[in-house]
N, C-alpha and C positions, 0 to 999 in steps of 0.2 A: 504492499500499499506504498501511500503516499507522492506527493503531486509532482511533477518536475520542478516546480520553482517552489521548494519546500520554505527554502529561507531568502530572507533578502531581497524576494519580488516586491516591487511597489505597486500598490494597487492606488489609484485616485481617483477621488471625486471633487466636484466641483470647489468644495471647502477643504477638504481633508486629504492628506495620505494615511497608507495603513500598510503597515510592513510587519516583517517577522525578522530575527537576527539571535544573535548570543551576545548582547551586552557584556556578562561578567564573566563570560570563559566557563562556566561551568559544565559544558553541554548539553543544555534543555535550550529550549527554544522559545525566546522570549518575544514580545510584541512592544509595538509602538504605533501611537496615532499623535500625527502631527498638524497642526490646525496652519493652514496657509497665513491667513492674512496676518496674526500674530508672530508666527514663527516659532509658538511654545511645543515643546516636544511633552508626551506625557508617556514612561515606557511602563510596561507590565514585567515583572520578572518571574518567570515558571519557578514553580516550587514542585517538589517532590511528589505532593499529594495532587497535581495536576492544576492546582490552583495558581492565580498570579497573583504576586504584592505589586500594586499599584503604587508609584512614587507621585509626587506633583508634578507639576508643570517645570519643566526650566527651558530656556533659552537656546536655538541655535544658532544664532548668531546674525541672522538676518529675519525680514518680514515680506510679506505678500511673495511669499516662494511660489517662485515656476518649476522647481525642480528637485528631488531628494533620491539620495543612494543609499543603501547599506552594504558596508564593507569592512574591511581589516583594514582600518586607517592608522588607525596608532599601535597597535599589536598584532602578532599573527595569531593569536590565542582568544580573539572577540572582536564581534563588529563595533562599529561605530556609524553615527550619519554624517553624509556631507550635502548641504542644501546649496541652491541656488536662487538669487532673484534679481533678473533681468534690469527692471526700472531703477531698482535701487544699486545696479552693477555691483552686486558682490556675492562671494563666496564664501561657507566657512564649516568648519567641521565641529562635531562635538563628542563626547564620549560621555557613556552611560554605565561606566563600569559597576557602580556599587546605586543599590537605590537610594540610600542616604548618603551619597558623595556626590558634589554639585562640582562638575567641571567646567570650566567658562571654556565658553566657544573659542575657537580659535579661526582667525581668519587666512581664508589661501591665498596666494600673492597671483593675481591674475591683472595682465596689462590690457588685452580686449573689451570691449564695451558691450554690454549685456547678456551677460553669462547667464543662457536658459534653462540649459537640462544639464543634469551633470549623472557619472556613471562610473561606480568605483568599479576596477577591471585590470588586467594583466596588460601591461605593455611591454611590447620587446628590447631590441638595442641593449648598449650596455650599461649597466647598473639594475639590474633586477635585483627587488631587496622580496623579502616575504610579505612582504605589506601590497596591500592593492594601490595602483595608481589611476588614476583620474581622467576621464575624457570629459573635456565639455565644451559644449556647442555653445559659442553668443549669436547674438542676432542684430546687434546693432552698429557693425563695423562698415567702414567706408574705403574704396568705393564698392566692396563686395561684402555686403552685411553680414552672412552667414559663414561662421567658420567653425572645424572643428581644430581642438586642441587636445593633446596629447601630456600630461601633466606627471611627469617623473616624482613619488612620493620617496623622499628618501629615508629620514627618521620622524617623519610624520607631514600630516598633510599641512602643514604652518611653513616647511622650509621645501612644498614641490616647488618643482623648476619644468618648465616648458621644453619638452623636446622635440615636438612637431607640431606644425600647423596649416592646417588645408582649406582652402574654400569650399563649400558646399552651395550645391543649386537650391536646394530647398532648406529649410530648417528639419531638426531632429527632435523627437519629443518623445516622452512616455520610454525613457532608456531601462533597460534592466539586462540583467545576466541572465541567459537563462541555455540549460541542457537539452538538446534536440535529441537524446536518449537519457536511457536511465543510466547512471554512471559515466555520461560522458564528459567532454569537456566544457565548460561554460564560455557560451561567446556573448558579445555583445549585441543586441537587438533594438529596435525602435521606429518608430513610425517617421517617415519623412512626408508631411503634408505637400498635397500640389494645389492647384488652383480649384479645381473641381475634386479631384479624389486624393487618395494618400498610398503610397508605397508602403512596405513592411523591409528591412533590411537588419539581414545576420552579416556581421564581421568578426573578423579575428585579428587583435591586434598585438599577439603574444608572439608574433616573430618579427623579424629584423623590418617586414614591412607590412603595412594591414593587408589584408584578404579579405575578397567578400564571399561569403558562406555559401548563402542563398535569400533568397527573397519572395515576396508577391510584388510583381512589377507593377500594379496599377489595380483601379477598382475597389480600392476599401473607399470607406467614407472618408471625408474631409476630415474629421477630428475624428478618428478612431480609436478607440481602446483596445486591449488585446490581451489574451492569456494564452497559458501553454498547460496541459495537463495529458492526462493517459486514459480518456474515456473509454477506449476498446481495449486495455490492457496489455495493451502491446509495450515491448521497450521503448520504441521510436515513438515522437512525442504527436501529440494535435493540437491544432493552433486554432484560437478562436477569437474575433473582433467583432466588435460591434460599434454603433454610434449611440452613445451615451443620449436618452429619450427618445431613442426610434426603438422599432420591433424587431426588426431585420438580425437574425446572428449569423456569420460566415463561419464558416471552417475551414481547415485545410488540414490533411493528414502528413506528414510526415513519413516518405515511402524509405529512404535509405539514410545514413549519415557516415560518411567516412572521415578519415583524419583531417581536411581542410572542403570539404564540402558537402553538401547534405541536398537530397531532391526532396520536393514536395509534391503533393497530389493536388489536384484541379480546386479549386475554389469553389464550395458550395454554399449555396445559401438557402436560412430557411426563416418563415416568419413565425414569431413566439406570440402574436397578436395582442402583444401590451408592452408597453415603451423599460426598456431596460434602463436601472439605475447603473448597477454593475454587475456583472460575469464572471464569475471565475470557479477553476476545477478544485474540487475537495476530496480527501480521501473518502471512498467509499469501503462496505463492507464484506469487498474482496479486493482482487488484484487491480479491477477499472476504477477510474476516479468518477465521481458525480460532478453534475454541473449544477453549481448555483448561480441561481438569478434572483438581484434583489429589484421588485417593479415599481416603476414611475417613480415616485419620490421615496420610496422607501416604505410605502403601506403595507406591504408583504414580502414575503419572499416563496422560492419553491425550488425543489431540489428535482432532478432530471438524470434519466438514465441515457446514456447518447453513444451511438456508434458511428457517427456520423454519413449511414447511410441514408439515415431515415429522421424526421424531425426530432426533438429531442423529447422524450416517456417522462411525466409527470409521475412521481413515487411518494412524494411529500410536499403539502403545504406549511409553510412555517408562519408564524402572526407574533409582531413586537407586542410588549404589554400594552395594557391600556392608555391610550391616548401618546403613545409613542411611534415614532417611526425608525427604521433601520436607516442608518447612517454609512456603515461599511461592514467589512467582512475582512477576516484573514484566515489564510489554511495551514493548521496543523500537519503535525505527523498521524494522527489518527481520528483528526476531526476539526473542528473548523470554531472560529469565535464568531458573532455577528454584533457588529455596535450600533448604539439604539439612544435615543434620545426625543424627550418631549416634541411634539409637533414647533411650536415655538423657540425651539432651540436655534442656534447657530452652530452649536460644535457635540460630538457627541458626550455622553453621559455616564454611561451603564454597557456592563459588556455581557451577554450571554452564552455561554460554551454549549457545544454541541458534541457528542460522540455516538458511535454505533454501537448496540446493546441488543443480541439476538435479532440480527437482520433488519432493526429499525435506528433511525435517529433519533435520539434524545435527547433532552436539552438537561444538562448541568446547572453548573454552580453558575448564579448570576449576581451581580453586585456592580456598585459605581467604580469608574474609574477614577484615577489621578483628578486633582480640584485643577481648572482654568482659572481659578484668583490668580490675580497680580502676586507675584515673590521678589523675593531681590536676594534668590540664592546664588545667585551666577555671582555676586559681588564676594561671596565669602572669599574662595582660595585667594584672589585678588588682593584681600585684604590682608588675611593672612601672610602672604609674601611680604606684605610690606611691613608689619608688624615683626617679621622676622629680623629685614633688612635692616629696621629700626635699633634693634636690640642689639644687635651684630656694632653697628654703628655708634650705640651709647656706650656697648664695651662692659654691661651689667652681669656679672657672673656670679655673684655670690650675694644673698639677700644680705649679708651682716652691710654690705655698701648702698643697701635702700637710703636715701636721704629725702626729706619735702621735697617739692618742687613746685612752681607755679609757671603753670603754659597757658600760652594763647592761643585761641581757636584759630587756625589758620584763614586768613582771609577777613582777620576782624580785629579789633582790639580787646574781645572778649576773655576774659582771662577766669579760670579755675586753680582751685589750691589743693593736692594732694599730698597727704600724710601716711608716710609707713608703717606698718603694723606687723611685729614681729612674729611668725609664726609660733605654735606653743599649744599646751593643753591647759581645757579650762573645765569647770564646771559647769554646765548649760542646764537653766531652769531656776526655781527656787524654793528653798527649803521650807518644808511643811509651815512652819511658825512664822512665816513673813508675813505682816499686815497687808491685806490688799490682794493674798494670792489665791490664783485660780488653778482650778483641776488643772486644765490645758498647759501648766507654765512646771509639769511634770511627767516621769518620774526622774529627778534629776540625775545627772550621767555626765561623766566626764567624755570631753571633745576636743581633738586635734586638729588645727585649723594650720594651714602651709600659710606663709607671710604675703600680703599684699598691701597696696594704699587703698586709702579710701580716701574720698572727698573731705575736707575740712567744712565745708558748710554743704547745705541741701542744693539741689540743683537751683538755679534760679531762673527767672523768668528772662533774664537779659539773655543768661546762653541756651533756655527753652526754645526761646522765640527763634532764634537762627535756625532750627531745626523745625520747627513750624511753618514759617514764612520762606520757603526757598526764592522768591521774587525778591525778596528785601535782603536776604544773604547773598542772593548774586550782584547786585548791585553793589553790596561791600568792595567785590571781588575789583573791582574795577579803580579803587583806594587801594588796596592791600592784597596785589596780585598774588596766587597762590598755582602754583604747576597744574596744566592743564589736567594730567593724566588724574591725580588727585580729585580735584571735582569732577570728572567723569563718573569715577569709582562713587563717591559720596551722594553725586546728583540721582545714581541708580538706588541709592535707598530709599526704601518707602516712608514715605512721610503723611503727618497724620491729615485725616479730612479736617477742614475750617470750620471750628465750633461754632456753633447756631446760635451761641451765645456769649456774653465777656465772661472769661471763665476766670477773672481774678474776682468777680465782685465786687468790684471796686474797693478793694483791700489795699491794693498797690502794686504796683509792676517793678521796678527797677529796685534792685537787692532785694527782693520778696521772693520767697520759693514759687517756683511754679508747680499748680494743683492741677486736680482734676483727671490728670492722666490715666490711662488705663495701665495697668500692669505691661499688657503689651505695647504700649506706646512709650512708657519707660523703656523697656528691652531695645525698641528701635530707636531711641535715643543713642543709647549705647553703641548701636549697631554704627549709626551714622558717626558718632564722634570718633569711633574707633579708625574708621575709613577716611576721616579727616587727620586725625593727629598720627597713626602709627603706631599707637598704642593701642592695648585690648583692653576694653572696657566693658562692663558691665553690671549689672546690679548685684549685691551683696547676697550670699547665701543665708539665712537665718541665721543659724550656727556664726559664720563671719562677722552678722551686724552684731548678735550679743556681744560675742569676744570682744571688740574694737568699743562698744557703746561699756562694758563692763570696765576697760581698759586695766588689767589687772585685781580688780577689787570683785568680793563676794558678797557684798552689802546690797541693798533695795536698789540705792541707786548710785551713779558711780563717784557721789561726793559723801554718800554716806548714809545714816538710815532716818534720819528725821525729816520728815517731809517740808517741815515750815522754811527750810534752807533752798526750798525749790524755788524758790523767786528770784535765787541770783543766779541761775543755772536755766532755768527752761520759761516759756510761754506756755500758761497752761490758763484753766477757765477763770482762776482769782486774780490774774494780772494782765490778760491779754486785750481786754475788752472785746471779746468775744470774736477777735477776726486775727487773722497769721501777721507777725511783725518782722521786719528786717533780718536777715540772719546776720550771726554773730555779732549781737546784740549783748548776750549774755555770756557768761562764764562757761569755759571749755571742760572737757572732760581731763583727766591724767594725760592722755594722747595728744591733745590740743584740737577737739574737736567740737564744733559749735552745735548744739542745737539738737544733739542724740537724743536729749529728752524732751518732748513737747515740739511747740510749733507746728509741725505737721506730722502726722505720720507717715513712715518710709518704705515704698515698697522693698521686699525680698523676692528670692528667686521661687521659694519651695510653696508650695501647695501645702495648704492648712490641715493641720491634721490634729487632732483635739487630745493625743498624748504622744508623748516623746516613745514609748514601748514602741509602738508601730514604725515609727522614723526610724529606730534601730535597728530593729528585724529587719527591713528591708534596704536601706541604704550605711550600715554600719555608725561608725563613730569617728572617722578618718575625712575631714573634708565632707561632710553629711550635704547632699542634695535632695528635697524629696521631691523629683521633679514632676510639674502638676500634667496631671491627664483628666482633667474637668476643667469646665469654663470658672468654677467657683469651688470653695471658697481658696485665694491665694492672700500668703501672710504678708502685713504689714507691721511695724513696729515704730517705739517711739512713744506714742500717745501724740495728742494735739492741742492745741489754743482753747479747745472745746473741754475738754478731759479734766477731770477732777486727779487728783494726786498720783492715787494707787496705779490708773492706768500708761503713767509716764515712767513704772520703775523699769529695772533692766532688763528683768525676764517678762514682763507684760506682752500681750500678744493679742493679735485679732485678725479675723478673716474677712474676706472683701465677700459682698455680697448683691445680687441681682437688684435691691432695691437702689442701689448707688447710681443707676442709669433711669429712676423711674420716671424722670419727667423728659428722658429722651424722647422727641416725638418721632425721633427716625424707627421705621421697620424694615430691616430688622435694625436691632439697634446699634449704636457703634461702636468700633472694636476699638477706638483712640481715646473715647471720654466717658468718664464717670459725672455725668453733670450735676448728680446729690452726693458729691465726696470732695467739697471745697475743702477739706482739710488733710487730703493726700496728696503725696510729695514722693519725691525720691532722694539717694544720693547715690555715687559709684562708687566701683572699686575697680583698680586694675591688678590681677594676680601676678604674683612674680613669676608665675612658670605660664609659659602660653600653650594652650591645648589644642590638638590637631583640626583642622577646618571644621571636620564633621561636628565635632563638640563647638564650635563656634556658633554655628547655625543653632543649636540646642539652646544655647544661652539668649541668641537673640531672636529667636521665634519658636516660641513655646509650642506652635500646634493645636493649643486649645484657646486662641484668643476670640471665637466667636461662641456666642451664647447660645 
């Protein structure tokens, strides 16, 4: 069983590309859906049980795609994608090596104009490598508009070099590698549209000179789509052609295949009676493939047997889920996937698996595929590399050399101050006899924390508004220039939606703590600031926050047990006039940190758990981080201007609530703002040790930011 185009064949619709490959090199056939307009790539990784682990979208490096190919572009043991965009005049490649690992797109150097179609294939001449090379067809050249270029892939597509360029009489589209016989060589094939009809051509580029293998010399629809299968169960392949939106299906049998040529039988025509959206070969329950056809706009699908001598014979109809349309399909080794979405959707949202059981095609697992929501994952590897370069430049290799520092946010005059916190062990939580103690502060336990810097003050509006209002921040760059590469990466980080009301609520902005942001919003500020500065910033874990607040003390407050002294150190309900105050106006704790008690509650990274026993069981006591798995509750610490003294103790905790967005008029509620929490802010930390990029992404994107 298995089709001639089992892996790497790209099926196209007007909105999306669908294909298969082995993205992670584990030997299983993975899948991918690529949105033409946005260039968003959603890979699905095959699991041992036959299911797929879908990753959220990442960018392929170009938009408004005109061509896509799958091949061994970066490593000989796994597949990757290359994409072309003619109007944008861009080529790029992207790896999909791991579900949780984001690789930035790699631009492919190309000097001709309008790269429209691209194919990963093997080209001859000197310099061959185990990697696929590239055939690129460009369409906007002068005076001969259509050209075919062969690019040698050296150590990766980013270093590809042109080894040949030849003019074409016609444009070439829908390029794919195709074996015309089981276990035969893969040759390049595609459609050459003409004025009124089109040709289908197969060529071999693996020798010293390109060779024409075979083809259909005309009579195909002007905008023909094509596919290949083994409908007759023979080693030689069968070809199918059709015009999307029309009912006519054309077929030709491969009669013989030699080392450098192939012969085709006559092209036959069949009218299926309904417009075809997509047609492809999928494995059947015997040696022969079945024909799968998606009808019309995707209202239904049908399986056929077909011997190419007579019209296809229907064996089973398939229907999408209620209210959905079929958007596309891919063939797998022992079945196929049908992709669907609501009829109003612009892109695929779900996948339905089908396999053969006792002679019938049965529906298997059904579920959502990766999200199309905008994300900034592609920035993470770039930021990580810059952070490592900054560390190398600073030559700071021992935590004992950590010192306080004041940093200016590049492109501005806004500064912030960071204080070093030596690593160590402390008792987290409060003793049972501490006045004001709550059950969620125990059991008290020893925790080890690694060295880090922490903000001397809570993040102010002066800092946060640079992130909130990108247009204003960009204007500052004319006065305070910044390297453009830094701007490009930081500008790609997701920014908050504009608040629908004035989020300081009249309490003050210059020098006052920023408030009302969600934990997600605070995480993204850290992401953006890291991109700007080349230092790794994030929110503190709950353990880090308490360790810094206590500053070596074991008492209720960092200054003692007597709340009567609180007025010297904190803004709270008795002295704040029920509003927050400028940062740094009260005495600091022993580490020199201001407003750890009071002023505003401060976000931590952790999900709020009502007892520490559960935390210790899951994450241990060395640098513990209880990663959030639900939108609520997340931990805030320190108390606020609106709280009584006992809420400001070093061990006091609180969890976020949905009610913090009660007045938000939007549906769904904003992921950026807590309109009913004008007493929540944050401060940042910078760990001495920088984790790998996969973990940076987890710190900056929780994955549970939506209610």
